C-alpha positions in Angstrom: 34.8 -14.4 -40.5 35.6 -10.7 -39.2 37.8 -10.5 -36.3 37.8 -7.4 -33.6 40.9 -6.4 -35.4 39.3 -6.5 -39.0 36.8 -4.4 -37.9 38.9 -2.0 -36.2 40.9 -1.4 -39.5 37.4 -1.4 -41.6 36.6 1.7 -39.5 40.0 3.3 -39.7 40.5 3.2 -43.6 36.9 4.8 -43.8 36.8 8.4 -44.4 34.5 10.3 -41.8 32.8 12.9 -43.9 31.3 14.5 -40.8 29.7 13.6 -37.0 26.3 14.0 -36.3 25.4 14.8 -32.8 21.8 14.4 -31.9 21.3 16.1 -28.7 18.1 15.9 -26.4 16.7 18.7 -24.1 13.8 20.0 -22.7 12.0 23.5 -24.1 11.6 26.3 -21.4 9.9 28.9 -23.8 6.7 30.3 -23.3 4.3 28.3 -25.3 6.3 25.2 -25.8 7.6 24.6 -22.2 8.1 21.0 -21.4 8.3 20.0 -25.0 11.2 17.5 -25.7 13.4 19.1 -28.4 15.6 17.0 -30.7 18.8 19.2 -32.5 21.4 18.1 -34.6 24.6 19.6 -34.8 27.6 18.9 -37.0 30.9 20.6 -36.8 29.6 22.4 -33.7 26.7 24.0 -35.9 23.2 23.3 -35.1 21.8 22.0 -38.7 18.0 20.9 -37.8 15.7 21.0 -34.9 12.3 20.0 -33.8 10.3 19.8 -30.8 7.0 18.2 -29.5 6.5 14.3 -29.7 4.7 11.3 -31.2 6.8 11.1 -34.0 10.4 10.3 -34.9 12.1 13.5 -34.0 15.6 12.1 -34.8 14.3 11.2 -38.1 12.9 14.3 -38.8 15.9 16.2 -37.9 18.2 13.8 -40.3 15.6 14.1 -43.0 16.2 18.0 -42.8 20.1 17.4 -42.9 19.8 15.4 -45.7 17.4 17.1 -47.9 19.8 20.4 -47.4 23.1 18.7 -47.4 22.4 16.3 -50.5 20.2 18.2 -52.3 21.9 17.7 -56.1 22.3 13.8 -55.0 18.5 13.4 -54.7 17.9 15.3 -58.0 19.4 12.3 -59.6 17.1 9.6 -58.0 15.3 7.2 -60.3 13.6 5.2 -57.4 11.0 6.4 -54.9 11.4 6.4 -51.0 9.1 6.4 -48.7 8.9 10.2 -47.1 10.6 11.7 -49.9 8.7 14.2 -52.2 9.9 16.9 -54.6 7.9 20.2 -54.9 7.9 23.0 -57.7 9.1 26.0 -56.3 6.7 28.0 -58.3 3.8 26.4 -57.6 1.2 28.8 -55.5 -1.2 26.9 -53.3 -3.4 30.0 -53.4 -3.9 30.0 -57.1 -5.3 26.2 -56.9 -9.0 25.8 -58.2 -11.4 24.1 -56.2 -15.0 24.5 -57.2 -14.5 27.1 -59.5 -12.9 29.5 -57.3 -9.2 29.7 -56.5 -8.3 28.8 -52.5 -7.5 32.4 -52.0 -11.2 33.5 -52.9 -12.5 30.6 -51.0 -10.8 31.9 -48.0 -12.0 35.6 -48.3 -15.3 34.4 -48.6 -14.7 31.9 -45.4 -15.3 28.8 -47.3 -11.9 27.7 -46.5 -10.0 27.8 -43.2 -6.3 27.2 -44.9 -6.2 23.1 -45.1 -6.8 23.2 -48.7 -3.6 25.3 -49.2 -1.9 22.6 -47.4 -3.7 19.6 -49.4 -2.9 21.5 -52.6 0.5 22.1 -52.2 1.1 18.1 -51.3 -1.0 17.3 -54.1 1.2 18.9 -56.6 4.4 17.3 -55.5 5.9 14.5 -57.2 7.6 11.1 -55.6 10.5 11.3 -58.2 12.4 14.8 -59.3 11.0 16.4 -62.6 12.1 19.5 -64.5 9.3 21.3 -62.5 9.9 19.3 -59.2 13.1 20.2 -58.0 13.0 21.1 -54.2 13.4 17.7 -52.3 11.3 17.3 -49.0 12.1 14.3 -46.6 9.2 13.8 -44.0 11.9 12.1 -41.2 8.9 11.7 -38.9 7.8 8.5 -40.9 11.1 6.9 -39.5 15.0 7.2 -38.9 15.3 3.8 -41.0 13.5 5.4 -44.0 16.1 8.2 -44.0 19.1 6.1 -43.5 17.7 3.8 -46.7 18.0 7.1 -49.0 21.2 7.8 -47.5 22.4 4.0 -48.3 21.1 4.4 -51.7 22.9 7.7 -52.2 26.4 5.8 -51.3 26.6 7.2 -47.5 26.3 5.2 -44.5 25.8 6.1 -40.6 28.0 4.2 -38.2 26.2 4.7 -34.6 29.3 5.6 -32.0 28.5 4.9 -28.6 27.9 7.6 -25.9 27.6 7.4 -22.2 24.9 10.2 -22.2 21.2 9.7 -22.6 20.7 13.2 -24.0 23.4 12.8 -26.7 23.4 10.2 -29.7 26.4 10.3 -32.2 26.6 8.8 -35.4 29.7 9.2 -37.9 28.7 9.9 -41.6 30.7 7.9 -44.4 31.0 7.5 -47.9 30.6 3.8 -49.0 33.0 2.5 -51.5 
């Protein structure tokens, strides 16, 4: 059974790679006035941000961080994860063909309003990295815990650090093992 002193020794032995600060605020922008904002800072630098509501904003910011900070590690995955896709940087959604016309031609003719571009982009994605699908994208809106599972599989862990502010949540990012 772990005692309190054992837990403190375990925490001191861990190498903290970064402190992740999730800061919450309210937008005062012209078109977004009143929207909630979640921003992720590490080492005093803002590395991710999203606004609005109705989805996991903290997960979205964490997903943005993980997809950029751990790009090489994500390329080695052989297991699929919910919310993680890989994209071909050379894919041009406007060149995809629907009913004998490219999406670009359909847009010029007024037959498409842009949704087909979006659908073509995601249809051409892969759930695992391939030689052509090399750009990772994590939809953190599917949940903070989904992004944590990806981090855990890569050998990292988030340790919650208690805070006394309702507008700040802190985590330590540590390497396992």
